[in-house]
Backbone bond lengths (Angstrom), bond angles and torsions (degrees), N, CA, C in turn:
res aa  C-N    CA-C-N  psi(-1)  N-CA   C-N-CA  omega(-1)  CA-C   N-CA-C  phi
1 M - - - 1.465 - - 1.538 107.85 -
2 E 1.246 110.55 140.06 1.590 121.11 174.87 1.538 108.33 -89.90
3 F 1.284 112.18 136.83 1.471 117.86 174.84 1.529 109.61 -116.56
4 I 1.401 118.60 138.43 1.417 122.78 -177.34 1.485 107.83 -79.38
5 K 1.395 116.56 130.62 1.485 122.25 178.78 1.444 114.69 -58.36
6 A 1.275 119.21 -37.79 1.500 127.07 -179.74 1.492 107.30 -67.00
7 Q 1.323 122.17 -35.32 1.451 122.98 -178.27 1.591 105.02 -76.81
8 I 1.383 118.36 -38.58 1.517 116.99 -179.34 1.501 105.90 -65.94
9 K 1.281 123.35 -36.06 1.400 120.24 -177.19 1.513 111.04 -68.26
10 K 1.351 117.26 -36.07 1.471 120.40 177.17 1.524 106.18 -63.99
11 Y 1.381 121.39 -49.63 1.407 122.75 175.52 1.411 112.80 -45.82
12 K 1.381 117.26 -50.19 1.505 122.05 -176.13 1.530 108.11 -63.60
13 D 1.385 118.72 -40.11 1.400 117.11 -178.86 1.617 109.75 -67.10
14 D 1.365 116.17 -38.85 1.387 118.29 -178.05 1.650 114.63 -74.59
15 F 1.304 115.04 -36.33 1.506 118.88 -176.39 1.438 121.39 -120.86
16 G 1.277 118.49 -0.73 1.446 124.53 -172.09 1.518 116.36 79.16
17 G 1.292 114.70 -103.68 1.493 116.93 -179.67 1.539 112.79 -71.55
18 V 1.281 113.97 132.91 1.390 122.45 166.98 1.494 115.66 -131.82
19 Y 1.397 112.89 133.35 1.513 116.54 -174.25 1.528 111.23 -125.50
20 K 1.305 110.98 153.86 1.461 116.93 177.78 1.516 108.17 -116.79
21 Y 1.290 117.93 129.29 1.418 128.06 175.92 1.451 112.30 -108.30
22 T 1.273 121.05 128.32 1.440 121.95 -178.17 1.636 107.17 -132.12
23 T 1.351 107.85 135.02 1.595 108.82 178.86 1.624 108.21 -93.79
24 K 1.301 111.67 165.81 1.460 117.44 179.20 1.525 112.52 -54.25
25 D 1.337 117.84 -29.38 1.470 116.57 -178.21 1.589 112.23 -96.06
26 G 1.288 113.83 14.61 1.451 120.23 172.33 1.492 123.08 88.81
27 K 1.351 114.49 4.86 1.479 117.07 174.93 1.597 104.03 -76.73
28 S 1.377 113.87 151.63 1.549 116.55 -177.32 1.525 102.87 -153.58
29 C 1.376 106.05 164.41 1.384 118.79 176.62 1.539 111.96 -153.63
30 L 1.383 119.80 166.73 1.350 121.54 173.93 1.537 105.96 -118.61
31 L 1.346 116.39 138.26 1.402 125.34 178.09 1.436 114.47 -123.36
32 R 1.266 125.30 144.05 1.438 127.92 173.56 1.538 111.83 -93.73
33 S 1.287 115.61 154.47 1.527 117.12 174.04 1.478 110.76 -73.90
34 P 1.300 118.94 136.98 1.447 117.91 -177.16 1.562 111.83 -82.57
35 D 1.270 113.64 158.24 1.461 120.98 175.56 1.585 108.48 -100.11
36 L 1.261 115.40 -179.27 1.477 118.00 -179.20 1.523 110.80 -66.21
37 N 1.349 119.00 -33.01 1.429 122.33 -179.58 1.539 111.99 -62.06
38 I 1.360 113.82 -43.04 1.486 123.24 179.43 1.555 106.39 -65.31
39 L 1.332 116.50 -50.51 1.520 120.04 -176.94 1.568 109.15 -58.23
40 D 1.362 114.51 -42.07 1.407 115.69 -177.69 1.498 115.24 -65.23
41 A 1.387 113.71 -44.61 1.416 123.62 179.97 1.620 107.63 -60.06
42 C 1.330 116.04 -44.26 1.460 121.20 178.66 1.586 113.31 -57.79
43 R 1.296 110.04 -40.50 1.526 118.78 -179.25 1.556 104.75 -64.93
44 T 1.190 115.07 -48.96 1.611 122.95 -171.56 1.629 101.94 -64.87
45 I 1.321 120.84 -49.44 1.453 123.08 -174.99 1.505 106.00 -63.69
46 S 1.293 124.90 -44.78 1.379 129.85 -175.81 1.477 122.31 -54.65
47 G 1.372 110.29 -37.01 1.476 120.32 -179.81 1.462 108.61 59.88
48 G 1.233 123.24 26.94 1.509 127.58 174.29 1.503 114.97 96.31
49 S 1.368 114.51 3.16 1.494 123.10 -176.58 1.613 103.51 -93.53
50 S 1.372 114.94 120.32 1.478 118.93 -175.93 1.556 105.94 -69.36
51 I 1.381 123.37 -34.36 1.380 122.15 176.56 1.429 114.30 -59.75
52 K 1.335 117.55 -51.49 1.534 129.63 179.66 1.614 105.26 -54.81
53 F 1.375 116.86 -43.22 1.456 116.81 -178.11 1.446 108.64 -66.48
54 D 1.377 119.65 -42.18 1.472 119.16 -176.49 1.533 108.50 -69.30
55 K 1.299 115.68 -39.83 1.527 112.97 176.51 1.549 112.04 -58.86
56 A 1.319 114.12 -47.10 1.478 116.48 178.56 1.528 113.76 -59.11
57 L 1.329 115.80 -43.99 1.409 122.41 176.95 1.563 111.73 -58.66
58 L 1.286 116.78 -45.62 1.406 123.43 177.66 1.541 112.64 -58.40
59 D 1.350 114.04 -46.34 1.399 124.27 -177.58 1.550 113.51 -62.84
60 N 1.345 113.45 -41.90 1.458 125.98 -177.02 1.519 110.91 -80.73
61 C 1.336 120.29 -26.81 1.465 116.42 -178.34 1.559 110.99 -106.93
62 W 1.333 118.62 4.60 1.522 121.44 178.50 1.447 109.85 -67.71
63 L 1.312 116.04 133.30 1.500 123.17 170.38 1.485 114.26 -100.42
64 E 1.386 109.21 -56.08 1.522 117.49 -179.09 1.488 105.56 -171.96
65 G 1.399 112.68 163.88 1.455 119.68 179.86 1.472 115.20 146.73
66 D 1.342 115.30 -169.10 1.511 123.91 -178.83 1.577 104.84 -67.12
67 E 1.350 115.21 120.99 1.514 113.27 178.66 1.524 114.28 -67.40
68 E 1.337 118.87 -17.36 1.437 115.92 176.50 1.529 116.09 -57.79
69 L 1.442 115.13 -25.84 1.330 119.82 179.20 1.546 114.65 -68.80
70 R 1.345 112.46 -20.71 1.490 117.27 175.14 1.511 114.42 -101.21
71 T 1.298 117.44 -11.76 1.488 118.21 -172.71 1.528 117.42 -117.22
72 I 1.405 117.38 -21.68 1.487 124.14 -177.73 1.563 108.91 -102.06
73 D 1.316 115.82 120.87 1.496 120.01 -177.93 1.494 115.27 -44.44
74 K 1.333 114.14 -49.13 1.541 115.35 -170.38 1.566 108.38 -64.91
75 Y 1.324 115.89 -31.86 1.476 119.03 179.09 1.573 112.88 -74.16
76 Q 1.303 109.52 -45.73 1.596 117.00 170.76 1.591 113.64 -51.83
77 I 1.259 116.81 -52.77 1.497 123.08 -178.60 1.498 108.17 -59.20
78 G 1.326 117.81 -37.71 1.559 118.70 -178.80 1.574 105.75 -71.86
79 L 1.309 118.88 -40.29 1.374 116.08 -173.31 1.590 109.88 -78.90
80 F 1.280 121.45 -31.07 1.452 127.02 178.32 1.608 106.66 -50.73
81 D 1.359 119.94 -40.26 1.421 122.82 -178.68 1.564 112.40 -58.01
82 W 1.290 117.35 -21.57 1.489 120.29 -172.98 1.480 111.21 -108.54
83 L 1.361 119.89 -3.46 1.467 119.73 -173.51 1.572 112.33 -65.74
84 G 1.259 118.42 -28.01 1.461 117.90 179.20 1.564 113.37 -60.54
85 G 1.328 113.87 -26.96 1.431 120.71 177.62 1.455 118.01 -67.96
86 I 1.355 119.46 -17.28 1.439 124.18 178.22 1.447 112.53 -84.56
87 I 1.408 121.66 -9.96 1.396 124.30 -178.34 1.499 109.41 -87.03
88 Q 1.343 113.89 112.78 1.474 116.45 177.42 1.425 111.50 -84.73
89 K 1.338 114.83 138.39 1.475 121.56 174.67 1.552 109.79 -154.13
90 V 1.315 115.85 166.25 1.433 117.27 173.30 1.544 105.76 -120.27
91 D 1.263 114.63 121.01 1.492 121.85 -177.89 1.572 107.54 -77.82
92 G 1.318 112.08 153.57 1.431 119.72 -179.31 1.559 107.40 -144.24
93 A 1.331 117.80 -171.84 1.473 120.62 175.99 1.506 107.85 -129.12
94 L 1.285 111.33 148.97 1.520 115.58 179.01 1.501 107.57 -120.23
95 E 1.184 116.36 131.94 1.588 128.11 -177.12 1.430 109.22 -123.54
96 E 1.333 114.80 137.28 1.475 120.54 170.29 1.564 109.28 -78.98
97 L 1.320 114.92 133.65 1.373 116.91 -179.63 1.621 108.75 -111.48
């Protein structure tokens, strides 16, 4: 799937991080980086199920792409492995004083 550069720029302006995922057979999608509200909602919806969490995260961060990535299990399972990469954070260090 081809994505329009102007639309990607708009997504970046609106959401910050934008990521493209592509399968080996050429299916692709654009995902936005989630904020704390999305992560909290996904945790609530999931009730402790990692699969429900991943599905909720995918649904809430989806911008556009091939629908098979959201509807067919084998594509979802492949995409779930990469969802951690769309979460933006700044790492730090903790030290005991």
